[in-house]
Every structure is written in structure tokens, then in C-alpha cells.
N, C-alpha and C positions, 0 to 999 in steps of 0.2 A: 827418464829420457827414452824416447823410442829410437832404436837404431834403424837407419835407412842406408842401403847401398846406393851410391850415386854414380851414374855414368855421365861423364863430362865431355861435351863436344864443342870445340871452338875453331872457327875458321882461321886461316893464317893471315890475319890482318897485319898491316905494317906496324901497328901499335899493340901487338899481341900481349906484351907484358902488362901494359896498362889495362887492357881488356880483361885479362885473367884476374888482376887485382880487384877490379870493379865487380866482376862476376862472383868471385869468392866472397867478397864482402856482402853482396846481395844474397847469396846462398846462406851465409851465416846468419844474416838478419832474419830470413825466413825460418831457419831452423830454430833460432832462439825464441821466436814468437810462438812456434808450433810445439816446442818441447821435443825437438828432433835433433839427433846427432847424425850428420851426414858423414859417410865414410867414402871418400873419393878414391883412395889408393889401396884400400883393402876390401875384403869381402867378409861380412859377418854372416855366418851360417844361419839360415832360416829367417833372415831379415827381409822385409819388402824392398823393392828396388824402384828407383825413379831415374829419369833421364833429364839432363839439363842441356838445352840447346842455347849455346852462348852467342851465336851469331849466324848470319847467312853463309851459304856456301858449304855447309856441312852435310847436306842431304846425302851425298855419295858416301861419305864416311859412315853415316848412320846406316845406310843400306848395307854396306859391307859388314857391319857388326850385328845385323838384325838376327842372325841365327843364334847369337849368344844371349838374346833377350827373350824373356818369357812374357807371354800375355797375362794380364793386360799391361800395356806400356804407358806409364804416367809421364807425360812430357811437361817439364817445367820451362817457363819462358820468362824473359825479362822484356822490358819495353825499349830495349836498346839494340843497336847493331843488327837489325833485321832478324832478331830472335823469333818473333811471332810469325813472320812470313815463312821462315824456314820450317818452323814447327807445323804450320798449316800444310805445307807441301809434304812433309813427312807423314802427318796423320792421313792425308789423302791417299798416299801410297799404301799405308797400312790397311786402310779400308778396301782399296782395290784388290789387295792380296789376301783378303780374308783374315787379317790380323786384328787384334783388339787394342785400342788405345784411346787416350783423350788428352786434351791440352788443359793445363792449369795456368791461367793468366789473370792478372788484375793487380790491385794494389797489394802491398805487402801483408797487411792485416787480413784481408780477405783470403789471399792465397794461403797464409799460415793456417787459418781455421780449417779451410777445406782440405789442405794437404794433410793435416793431422788425421782428419776423418778418413781420407782416402788411403793413407798408409795403414791405418788400423784395419780398414776393409781389405786391403790387399794382403796384409798379414793373415787375416782370417781365410782368404782364398787359398793361400799357401798351405794352411793347416788342413783345410777341408779337402782339397784335392788328394785323392788316394786314400782317404780315410775309409776303413771298413766298418760297416754298420751291421750289427747282429740282429737278425729277425728270429727270435726264439718263439716258435709257434706262430700260427696265423693271427692276423688282427682279430680282435673280439668281434662277435657277430653283429654288434650294433654299430660298428664303424663302417657304414655303408657308402660313405663318400670319401674315404681316406686311402684308397688304393694307390700304390706307387709302382710305376713301370721302372724296373731296375735298369733296363737298357737306356731309357731316356735319362734317368738320373745320372748314370755313368757318363753319358754324352754331355750333359749340361753342366754338371758340377764335379765330375770326377770321383764321386763317392761310389763305393761298391757295397751291395747288400749281400750278406752271408746268411743263408738260411740254415737254421739249427732246429732240430725237431724237439718237441716236448719230451719225447722218450729219452733223448740224450740228456736233456736237462734233469729229468727225474733220476737218471743214473748217477749224475753228479750229486744231487741232493742226498741220495741214499748212502753216500760216503760219510755223511754226518760229520763233516770237518770244515774248519775255517781257521784262519790265522788272526790272532788278536792284533789290534792297532789302536791308535788314539781314540777312534770313534767307537769301536766295540767296547773298549774299556769304559768310556764315558757313558755309554748306553747302560752298562751293567750297574752303574751307580743310581739309576733311576728306579723308582718303585714300579714294579710290574711282575707278573707271574714269570718266574725264572725259567720254567720249562718252555713256555711259549716263546720267550726271548731267545732261548737256545735254538729252538726250531727255526725261528726267523733268521738267526745268524748262520745256520747251516745252509739256508737258501742263499744267503749272501756269499758264502764260500763257494757254492756251486756256480754262481754267476762269475766270480773271480776266475775260477778255473776255465770256464768257457771263454772268457775275455782273453786270457793268456793263450789258450790253445789256438784260437783263430786270429789273434792279433787285432782285436777290436778296439776302436776308439770310442764306440758308442753301441748301445744295445737297447732293444725294446722287448718286453716279455708279455706273453698272453697270460697275465698274472691270475685272472679269475679261475683258470684251470688248476690252480694250486689249492683251491678251497676244499674240494672233495677229497683228494688223496692225502693232503697234509694238514687240513684244517688251519691253514696259515696263508699268508700272502707274501708278495715280493716287496711290499712297501719299505721295509727296513733295509733290505739289500740295495734297493735302488737309491735310497737316501744316502747310504754310505758311499756307494760308487760315485754318485754325483759330487759328493764332497771331496772325493779323491781325484776328481778331474776326468772321470769316465762318464760321458753323457748316458743316462739311463732313464728310460721312459716306460709307461704303463700300457697295458691292454694291447700290446702288439701294434701300437699306432706308429707306423713308420713315418707318416707325414709329419707328425708332431716331433718325432726324433730328429728328423732333418732340420726342422725349425729350431729345435733345442740346440743342435750343433752350431747353426749359423748365428743365433743370438749369443750363445756362449763364447764363440770365437771373436765376434765383433765387440763384445763388452769385456771379456776376461772376467766375467762374474758368474756365480752359480745361477742356475735357471730353474724356476718353479713351473712345472707343467700342471695346468689346473683347468677345472671346468667352470665356465660361466654359469652362475646359479640364479642371479637376479639382476635386473637392470632398473635403475632409478633414473629414467631419462631426464626428468625435470632438473635433477641435481647433477647430471652428467656422471653418474656413479655406476659401477658394475661390481657385483660380488663374485669373487672367484674362490674356489675351494678344491682341495684334494687331500688324499691321505698320505702322501709322501712329498718330500721336498729335500733338497740338499741339506745335510746336517750342518754344513758351515754357513747356511743362509739365515736361520732365525737367531735372534738375540737370546731366546730361551725356548725350551720345548719340554713337553711331557709325552708319555707314551699312553696310547689308548688302543682299543681294537679297531680294526678296519670297519668303516662306517656301514657299508651295505650288508656285510655278512655278520658283523659282531665277532669276527674271529681274528686271530693273528695279532700283529703288532703294527700300529700306524703311528705317524708323527703328527702331533698337534703342536705346531710351531707358532711363535709370535715373531713376525718380521718387522723390523724397525720402520717406522713411518718415514716417508720422504720420497725423493725422486725415484721414478721407476720407468721401465719401458715394457710395453706389451707388443707381442709379435706373433705372426703366423704366416706360413707360406704354403703353397700347394706343393705336391710331390715332384712336379716337374719345374718348379721355381717360376712358372709363368704368371702367378698371382702372388701378391703378398700384402699384408696389412701390418703397419708398424706405427706406433704413436708413443711419444713421450707422455708420461702420466705421473700420478702421485699416489703412493700408498697412504690413504687417509687414516685408516684405522684397521684394527684386527677384530674379528668377531669370535664368539665362543657359543655357537648355536648347536642344539642337539640334532637338528634335521639337515645338517650339511656335513660334507667330508671334513676331516679333522682340522686341517689348517685352512683358515678363512681370512681373506683380506678384502677390504673395500678399496677399489681403485677409482680415482677421479681422472677423467679425460676431459679435455676442453671441447672436443667435438667428435664427430664420426660415430656417435652411438647407434645411428641407424644401420651401420655396417653389420652389427651383430644380429639384427632381425631381418635384414634384406639381402645380404650377400656374404654370409660368413664363410670362412674356409674351415669347415668341420667344426667340431665342438671344442676340443682342447685348444688352449692358447698358452703362450709362454711369457713369463714375466721375470725380469731381472731388476736389480736395484741400480739406480743411476739413469741418466738420460743418454741413450745411444741410438735414437731413431735416425739421426743424420749419418751415422756410421753404417747402419743397416742399409739405408738408401744408397750410399756409395757402393756397398757390396753388390747390390743389384744393378747399379750403373755399370759395373765391370763385367756383367754377363755378356 
């Protein structure tokens, strides 16, 4: 069940007790259909919030309470007691005063489906706002279209970019330390060069310390700069961090990290940052691959070297076939692409990065060759395109 805090407004009708009973029954039916537990009298910390307008004449009460409500304001309505009319007046007032909100109205089944998606999206917004994103080193030189304006990002999404130098990262790596956990211990059970594995885990330890030092919820690393001094990569460290719930991306690609955060918070699923490698337009298929992915995402994996360099430790994972979502947004959130899809099969080709999946999409294959948002894209398991769309509706 998803917890939702509910603000309840009802005008002083002569039959107020009857109206309350009817409204409470209506709210409960919507909640049951949506898998939502509404909390009318308490406040659940970190839960999304909705407003129920139970009848006409409450506009003044709503206005008096407005400073207690955070944008975006989701307004639930019924088809009774002038609820919709009052809600329209309220939404008009919000728009005139630069506030964000929208009305949810319709039959109970339709409202329940959209409400669940909206509340998941709003919960994602609550997590995203104020999150610190670590930029360790500059974006890789080939990412020529993936710049992010930190001022614009803070203004639009409330995310803050924290710049960390590669020199500081190197200092942490040179401490040669990390703490074991379930993921490091499992990795050590796999067949691979023990010295190389230890060096990769020391890079992981450095990332953890930087995450703790700066209070980061996500980070991206100019990982190819590790090849020369350490003959290793960040693939393993990023894989562990993602499994631990810290969004971690490659190549200093901040645009992809922002996308990873949004998809992860909208889905509550681990997210695979990957490169489109081939498109089979006739079959509506795209091949995606990368050398790292969250360690809690594949059903099985083995360890190999990093594809491009033949160095370090990379993850070759097998992701369970089934429903998936593919997503990417621009750094200022002004453009986005999201589609429900299906992981059709896994590949094991020598000429691709180590984890390789074939994704089937019903349409929009032309997007990748006519108007892509950079090269990296993000994939999670399950269908969450509607939740992501609601996220952007709340902008």
C-alpha cells in the first residue's frame, strides 16, 4: 500500500454528517482501487499529499491553508455537491498566483489508476528535490551534447550539482580501503583475478567516502581517467552503489545521472545506464549494452574486463526477460523520451559492452536516429512510462 496524506475540505452544508459519510466512502473506494491508504488525521513523514474538495464554498478555506501545502497540489474531486466547480475555481487561483496543481476527476476506476501514478510521481518529486548529485571530474570528451546548467537544474528540479575533482578522487583511492558488505562478499565468490578485484573494490571504497563526505544521493564519474593511473575502472564500484540505492553513472554524464534518478524514483527499481548499439527497425528492436549495471538487477552475472580497454573488472549480467521501461531526459528537463518496452532476450557478443539486452518497443524507433537525447539511455524492469509522464506533468 502507498501512504498518502490527505487534506479534506468540506463546506458547512446543512447535511454535513451525511456528506462526510458519502465523501469518506468515496475516498475509501478510490484508495482501495489504487492500493493507497489515505491518512486524513495524521501526517506520514515523506508521503505524497493530495487535497479532497468535498463541496462548494470551501475556496476561502483552501486559500487560507495554501501556505501549508507544497506544490504540486493534486486536487481530488467527486461528482457531487459542487466539488468540481469549487476545484476549478481553486485551480484557477493557483495558476494566477504561480502555484502548481491539477484536478483529478472522472469515474472511480479511471481516477484510481491515474491517482496511483500521480502519487508515485509526486513521491518521486519529494525525493528528487534537494538531492545532491556528485560530478566527479568533467564529462568525458565525447559527450558533446550532454552539458547541464546547474543553475537551471536547481531552479527546475531542486537538484544540486556538487563538483568534485579527480585529484580528490585519486586521494581517496590511494587509501586502499573499503568496507565489506553483502555485495563485495558475493563478488569475491566469483572467479576472477583477485588482485584486480581488490583494486576495483578500493575504487568502490573511495566512491563511498566521497558520497558520505558530500551527502550525495547520486554521482557520476569520469571513469575512463582511471585507466592510465590504476589500470582499472569504476564499473564495479558503480554497480555496488546502484544496488545500495545510490544512483551512480559512468563517463561523468550528468544528463544521464539526472535521468537515472528520475526513473529510479518513479519506479523504485534499479536502473541500467546503457548505450544503444544496434537498431532493428523492422522488428522494433534495439540492442543496449554497458559494462556496469546495478548488482541487484541481473538474475545472474559473471566478471569480465572492461570492454574498450580490456582492463579492470566489469559486470556481464543476464537480466530477466519481461516488462521494461526505457527513458532519457535533457539536463533542464525540457525534453524527455519514455516508453514501456520488453526485454526480449540477452546477448553475449564479443564486440559489445559486457551486459547486453535486446529491447522491443512498439513504436518510436525513429526517435533514436532523428531526435535522440544524447547516447546513453536508462532502462528499468517493469512498466512505468505513465508514472514518468505524470512526473513531467507536475513540472
